[in-house]
C-alpha positions in Angstrom: -21.2 -17.9 -61.8 -19.3 -15.1 -63.5 -18.8 -11.6 -62.2 -20.7 -10.3 -65.3 -23.7 -12.3 -64.1 -23.7 -10.6 -60.7 -23.2 -7.3 -62.5 -26.4 -8.1 -64.5 -28.2 -8.5 -61.2 -26.9 -5.1 -60.0 -28.1 -3.5 -63.2 -31.6 -5.2 -62.8 -32.0 -3.8 -59.3 -30.3 -0.4 -59.1 -29.0 0.3 -55.6 -29.3 -3.2 -54.3 -26.5 -4.3 -52.0 -24.5 -7.3 -53.2 -21.5 -8.4 -51.2 -18.8 -10.8 -52.2 -16.3 -10.0 -49.5 -14.9 -13.3 -48.1 -15.6 -12.4 -44.5 -19.2 -11.6 -45.3 -19.6 -14.8 -47.2 -18.4 -16.8 -44.3 -20.7 -14.9 -41.9 -23.7 -15.7 -44.0 -22.7 -19.2 -45.1 -24.5 -21.0 -42.3 -27.2 -20.8 -39.6 -26.8 -22.3 -36.1 -27.3 -25.8 -37.2 -24.7 -28.6 -37.5 -22.5 -28.2 -40.5 -21.8 -31.2 -42.7 -19.8 -29.3 -45.3 -19.1 -25.6 -45.0 -19.7 -24.0 -48.4 -19.4 -20.2 -49.0 -22.1 -18.6 -51.2 -21.2 -16.8 -54.3 -22.7 -13.6 -52.9 -25.0 -12.2 -50.3 -27.9 -10.1 -51.6 -30.0 -7.9 -49.3 -33.5 -7.3 -50.5 -35.3 -4.2 -49.3 -38.6 -4.6 -51.1 -40.9 -7.2 -52.7 -39.8 -6.0 -56.1 -36.1 -6.7 -55.1 -37.1 -10.3 -54.3 -39.0 -10.7 -57.5 -36.2 -9.3 -59.7 -33.6 -11.4 -57.9 -35.6 -14.6 -58.6 -36.2 -13.6 -62.2 -32.4 -13.2 -62.5 -31.8 -16.5 -60.7 -34.2 -18.3 -63.0 -32.4 -16.9 -66.1 -29.0 -17.8 -64.8 -29.8 -21.1 -63.1 -28.5 -19.8 -59.8 -29.6 -21.4 -56.5 -31.2 -19.0 -54.0 -31.0 -19.7 -50.2 -33.4 -17.3 -48.3 -32.3 -16.1 -44.9 -33.8 -14.2 -42.0 -31.8 -13.8 -38.8 -29.9 -17.1 -39.2 -31.2 -18.5 -35.9 -32.3 -21.9 -37.4 -30.7 -25.0 -35.9 -31.2 -27.6 -38.6 -29.1 -26.1 -41.4 -32.1 -24.8 -43.4 -30.2 -21.6 -44.2 -26.8 -23.2 -44.9 -25.3 -22.1 -48.2 -25.3 -24.7 -51.0 -23.0 -25.0 -54.0 -23.2 -22.1 -56.5 -25.9 -20.2 -54.5 -26.5 -16.7 -53.4 -27.9 -15.9 -50.0 -30.9 -13.7 -50.3 -31.3 -11.9 -46.9 -34.7 -10.5 -46.0 -33.5 -8.9 -42.8 -34.0 -5.3 -44.2 -37.6 -6.0 -45.1 -38.6 -5.2 -41.5 -41.7 -3.0 -41.7 -44.9 -3.6 -39.8 -47.4 -2.6 -42.5 -50.6 -2.7 -40.6 -52.1 -3.3 -37.2 -55.8 -3.8 -37.0 -56.8 -4.3 -33.3 -60.5 -4.7 -34.1 -59.8 -7.6 -36.4 -57.0 -8.9 -34.1 -54.4 -9.1 -36.9 -51.3 -7.5 -38.2 -49.5 -7.4 -41.6 -45.7 -7.5 -41.6 -42.8 -8.0 -43.9 -40.8 -11.1 -43.5 -37.8 -9.5 -41.8 -39.8 -8.2 -38.8 -38.4 -9.5 -35.6 -40.8 -11.5 -33.4 -40.2 -9.4 -30.3 -40.6 -6.1 -32.3 -44.0 -7.2 -33.4 -45.0 -8.0 -29.9 -43.8 -4.6 -28.7 -45.9 -2.9 -31.4 -49.1 -4.7 -30.5 -48.8 -4.7 -26.7 -50.3 -1.2 -26.4 -53.5 -2.6 -28.0 -53.8 -5.3 -25.4 -52.7 -7.9 -27.9 -49.8 -10.3 -28.5 -48.3 -12.5 -31.2 -48.4 -15.9 -29.5 -45.6 -17.9 -31.1 -42.5 -17.2 -29.1 -39.4 -19.4 -30.0 -36.5 -19.1 -27.6 -34.9 -16.8 -30.2 -37.9 -14.4 -30.3 -35.7 -11.4 -29.5 -33.8 -11.8 -32.8 -35.6 -14.3 -35.0 -37.8 -13.0 -37.8 -41.4 -13.7 -38.6 -40.4 -15.0 -42.1 -38.0 -17.4 -40.6 -40.6 -18.5 -38.0 -43.0 -19.2 -40.9 -40.3 -21.1 -42.9 -39.8 -23.6 -40.1 -43.3 -23.4 -38.5 -41.6 -22.5 -35.3 -43.1 -23.2 -31.9 -42.0 -21.8 -28.6 -42.8 -21.8 -24.9 -46.5 -20.7 -25.3 -47.2 -23.5 -27.9 -48.8 -25.6 -25.2 -51.9 -23.4 -25.3 -51.6 -21.2 -28.4 -50.1 -23.6 -30.9 -47.2 -23.2 -33.4 -46.7 -20.6 -36.1 -49.1 -22.2 -38.5 -51.9 -21.6 -36.0 -51.3 -17.9 -36.1 -50.8 -17.4 -39.9 -53.8 -16.2 -41.8 -52.3 -15.2 -45.2 -48.9 -15.0 -47.0 -47.4 -13.0 -49.8 -45.0 -15.3 -51.6 -42.6 -14.8 -54.5 -42.3 -18.0 -56.6 -39.2 -19.2 -58.3 -39.9 -17.3 -61.6 -40.6 -14.0 -59.7 -44.3 -14.2 -59.7 -45.9 -12.7 -56.6 -48.9 -14.6 -55.2 -51.2 -14.0 -52.1 -52.6 -16.9 -50.2 -55.1 -17.1 -47.4 -57.5 -14.6 -46.0 -58.0 -11.9 -43.3 -60.8 -13.8 -41.6 -60.1 -16.4 -38.9 -62.0 -19.0 -40.9 -61.7 -19.8 -44.6 -61.7 -23.0 -46.5 -61.7 -21.9 -50.2 -59.5 -24.1 -52.3 -56.4 -25.9 -51.2 -54.6 -24.6 -48.1 -51.6 -23.1 -49.8 -50.9 -20.9 -46.7 -50.5 -24.1 -44.6 -48.4 -25.6 -47.4 -45.9 -22.7 -47.5 -45.7 -22.5 -43.7 -43.0 -25.0 -42.7 -41.7 -25.4 -46.3 -38.3 -23.9 -45.4 -38.1 -21.7 -48.5 -38.2 -24.6 -50.9 -41.5 -23.7 -52.6 -41.3 -19.9 -52.6 -39.9 -17.0 -50.6 -42.3 -15.5 -48.1 -42.1 -11.7 -48.2 -45.3 -10.8 -46.2 -47.3 -12.3 -43.4 -50.7 -11.6 -42.1 -50.8 -12.9 -38.5 -53.5 -13.5 -36.1 -53.1 -11.7 -32.7 -54.3 -12.9 -29.3 -55.5 -11.1 -26.3 -52.8 -10.3 -23.7 -53.8 -12.3 -20.6 -55.5 -10.5 -17.8 -53.5 -12.4 -15.2 -50.5 -14.7 -15.2 -49.4 -17.2 -12.6 -46.2 -19.2 -12.7 -45.6 -22.4 -10.7 -42.1 -23.9 -10.3 -42.0 -27.5 -9.1 -38.6 -29.1 -8.3 -38.4 -32.9 -8.4 -35.6 -35.2 -7.4 -35.3 -36.7 -10.9 -36.3 -36.0 -14.4 -38.7 -38.9 -14.9 -40.8 -37.9 -11.9 -41.0 -34.4 -13.2 -42.1 -35.7 -16.6 -44.8 -37.7 -14.8 -46.0 -34.3 -13.4 -46.8 -33.2 -17.0 -49.3 -36.1 -17.3 -50.7 -35.4 -13.8 -51.5 -31.8 -14.7 -53.2 -33.0 -17.9 -55.2 -35.5 -15.9 -56.4 -32.6 -13.7 -57.7 -31.0 -17.0 -55.7 -27.9 -16.6 -54.4 -26.2 -19.8 -51.3 -24.2 -19.0 -50.0 -21.6 -21.5 -46.4 -22.7 -20.8 -45.2 -26.1 -19.6 -41.4 -26.5 -19.7 -39.2 -29.2 -18.3 -35.5 -28.9 -17.5 -33.2 -31.8 -16.3 -30.4 -31.6 -13.8 -27.6 -31.2 -16.3 -29.4 -28.3 -17.9 -29.9 -26.6 -14.5 -26.3 -27.1 -13.7 -25.2 -25.5 -16.9 -27.5 -22.5 -16.3 -26.2 -22.1 -12.8 -22.7 -22.0 -14.1 -23.5 -19.5 -16.8 -25.9 -17.2 -15.0 -25.1 -17.6 -11.3 -28.6 -19.1 -10.5 -29.2 -21.7 -7.8 -31.6 -24.1 -9.6 -29.4 -27.2 -9.0 -29.6 -26.7 -5.2 -33.4 -26.9 -5.4 -33.8 -30.3 -7.0 -32.8 -32.6 -9.8 -35.3 -31.4 -12.4 -37.6 -28.4 -12.8 -41.1 -28.3 -14.2 -42.1 -24.7 -15.0 -45.8 -24.1 -15.6 -47.5 -20.8 -16.4 -51.3 -20.3 -16.4 -52.9 -17.2 -17.8 -56.3 -15.5 -18.2 -59.1 -14.8 -15.8 -58.8 -18.3 -14.3 -55.0 -18.2 -13.9 -55.0 -18.4 -10.1 -57.6 -21.2 -9.9 -55.6 -23.2 -12.5 -52.3 -22.5 -10.7 -53.9 -23.7 -7.4 -54.9 -27.0 -9.1 -51.4 -27.4 -10.5 -49.8 -26.8 -7.2 -52.0 -29.4 -5.5 -51.3 -32.1 -8.2 -47.5 -31.6 -8.2 -47.3 -31.5 -4.4 -49.1 -34.8 -4.2 -46.6 -36.2 -6.7 -43.7 -35.2 -4.4 -42.6 -32.0 -6.0 -41.3 -29.0 -4.0 -43.7 -26.4 -5.3 -43.4 -22.7 -5.2 -45.6 -20.0 -6.7 -43.3 -17.4 -8.1 -44.0 -13.7 -8.3 -43.7 -11.9 -11.6 -40.0 -11.0 -11.2 -39.0 -14.5 -10.3 -41.3 -15.9 -13.1 -39.6 -13.7 -15.7 -36.2 -14.8 -14.4 -37.0 -18.5 -14.7 -38.5 -18.1 -18.2 -35.4 -16.2 -19.4 -33.2 -18.9 -18.0 -35.3 -21.5 -19.8 -34.9 -19.5 -23.1 -31.1 -19.7 -22.6 -31.1 -23.4 -21.8 -29.9 -24.5 -25.2 -26.5 -23.0 -24.2 -23.6 -21.8 -26.2 -21.1 -23.9 -28.1 -18.2 -25.0 -25.9 -14.8 -25.0 -27.6 -13.6 -28.3 -26.2 -16.9 -30.2 -26.7 -18.8 -31.5 -29.7 -22.5 -30.9 -29.1 -25.6 -31.8 -31.2 -29.1 -30.8 -30.1 -32.2 -32.7 -31.1 -35.8 -31.7 -31.7 -38.0 -34.8 -31.4 -41.6 -35.0 -30.3 -43.5 -37.9 -28.9 -47.1 -38.4 -27.8 -47.4 -37.0 -24.3 -48.4 -40.5 -23.0 -44.9 -41.6 -24.0 -43.0 -38.7 -22.4 -41.9 -40.5 -19.3 -40.9 -43.6 -21.3 -38.9 -41.6 -23.8 -37.1 -39.7 -21.1 -36.1 -43.0 -19.6 -34.8 -44.2 -23.0 -32.7 -41.1 -23.5 -31.0 -41.6 -20.1 -30.4 -45.3 -21.0 -29.0 -44.5 -24.5 -26.7 -41.8 -23.1 -25.2 -44.4 -20.7 -25.0 -47.1 -23.4 -23.2 -44.9 -25.9 -21.1 -43.2 -23.2 -22.1 -39.7 -24.2 -23.2 -36.7 -22.1 -26.9 -35.7 -22.1 -29.0 -32.8 -21.1 -32.7 -32.3 -21.9 -35.2 -29.5 -22.0 -38.7 -29.9 -23.3 -41.8 -28.1 -24.3 -43.5 -30.7 -22.1 -47.0 -29.5 -22.8 -46.9 -30.9 -26.3 -44.3 -33.6 -25.9 -41.5 -31.8 -27.8 -38.1 -32.6 -26.4 -34.7 -31.0 -27.1 -32.1 -33.5 -25.9 -28.5 -32.4 -26.4 -25.8 -35.1 -26.6 -22.2 -34.2 -26.4 -18.6 -35.6 -26.1 -15.3 -34.1 -25.3 -13.5 -33.0 -28.5 -10.4 -35.0 -27.5 -12.4 -38.2 -27.8 -11.8 -38.0 -31.6 -13.4 -40.2 -34.2 -14.5 -42.9 -31.8 -16.4 -40.3 -29.7 -18.1 -38.9 -32.8 -19.1 -42.4 -33.8 -20.7 -43.0 -30.4 -22.4 -39.5 -30.6 -23.9 -40.3 -34.0 -25.1 -43.7 -32.7 -26.9 -42.0 -29.8 -28.5 -39.5 -32.2 -29.6 -42.2 -34.5 -31.1 -44.2 -31.7 -32.9 -41.2 -30.3 -34.7 -40.8 -33.6 -35.4 -44.5 -34.0 -36.9 -44.8 -30.5 -39.0 -41.6 -30.9 -40.5 -42.9 -34.2 -41.2 -46.3 -32.6 -43.2 -44.4 -29.9 -45.3 -42.6 -32.5 -43.2 -39.5 -32.6 -41.5 -37.3 -35.2 -37.9 -36.4 -36.1 -38.7 -32.6 -35.7 -41.3 -30.8 -33.7 -40.5 -27.2 -34.6 -37.0 -26.7 -36.0 -37.5 -28.2 -39.4 -35.7 -30.8 -41.4 -33.2 -28.5 -43.0 -30.0 -30.3 -44.2 -29.2 -32.0 -40.9 -32.3 -34.2 -40.6 -32.7 -35.3 -44.2 -31.1 -38.6 -43.6 -33.8 -39.5 -41.1 -36.8 -38.3 -43.0 -37.3 -41.7 -44.9 -37.6 -43.4 -41.6 -40.7 -41.3 -40.8 -42.3 -40.9 -44.2 -43.1 -43.7 -46.7 -41.6 -43.6 -50.1 -44.9 -42.7 -51.7 -45.2 -39.6 -49.5 -41.7 -38.5 -50.2 -42.3 -38.9 -53.9 -45.5 -36.8 -53.7 -43.6 -34.0 -51.9 -40.9 -34.1 -54.6 -43.7 -33.7 -57.2 -45.1 -30.7 -55.3 -41.6 -29.2 -55.2 -41.3 -29.6 -59.0 -44.6 -27.8 -59.6 -43.5 -24.7 -57.6 -39.8 -24.8 -58.5 -39.3 -26.8 -61.7 -35.6 -25.8 -62.0 -34.8 -26.6 -58.4 -33.3 -23.2 -57.5 -35.1 -22.6 -54.3 -33.1 -23.7 -51.2 -31.9 -27.0 -52.8 -31.0 -29.9 -50.6 -33.3 -28.8 -47.8 -36.6 -30.1 -46.2 -37.1 -33.1 -48.6 -34.7 -35.5 -50.4 -33.8 -34.4 -53.9 -34.9 -36.6 -56.8 
């Protein structure tokens, strides 16, 4: 793309910020996912209004320029990585909460609104926005919609799709459409709202979201159960389900994760057991449900404590940090598989086996309430090409085994760039072809986030 073409965009949108500084380009070239090939975008464009997004896409359609939409860049599957000859279209400045309607239990927000900021705004009304990914303090609602993000509360309240009522979306040619409704129920026509949610910016760019709000729970109880090993803790998940208790949060941390947290935050989790099952109940029956959980987990051999609010918040915050930071002398890759809950114990055993077989390190955290696991495999950087080969073999096997157990390659992070190579293992050729046809309807020139979410034709 030539500089005159960028100048044409500046003329089309007076006052819009366009940056081609090399440092800025590098900063916006990737999200937090693994990088296969680092490519700098041609420019970063910051939209401040729906009209900015529309005009940018009209320009992109005229010039054949690829557009990669971006929120806060917290994705971990490469969904916001720059691709060749693209611009990054940042929506982070579109951060207004447009409407809060407590009586209807909904809010209308722009795509750049931060998840935590929305919750702060609705808390005074006794309401909450339920989806709470670990990055909730910095991730945007638009980004959450793009990947259909989950979070700790998904065990009871579901993922982002379960809290999205309507969307405002700008299509590839700049057309603005509105999908969905402001009522909780509505089945008119095809569910385009559901289609756009989780589409990773490949069908259109979400600029506005109408979300369903939930009641803030009247009471909350947190139960921490420490077990000698990870498999027994995983069995505790099934035991709680057999007791017919529906926790709002049900998180599982293995010994390696607890050791890493202890080293980073000065906690003492590792001294209390080899694995931690962290369960939170909420609502008017929170105490009764917590009592049932404590009884079940004690019978299973867990060391069970009922934590007060301060300790509960500390444990939850530690869990949110459990993915960990990159370590300079290590090569780490985190996964996002989900299996049926009945297979949870078996899959945990398989992860431990494959880590030993491939001689790689392993730590695992899980949204255990819905069978979504985040295993992280790593090797020392000094192991070189041989270590990377073993690491990739472990990753491949973790996917193969999860699919064999009836699972999926991604529970909440999206396919992005990183998981494209595994998608054909999960979806038959006819399904992939149908998705490519859908992509062509919405984006015939292929300018919207190319190379993400589905294989290109």
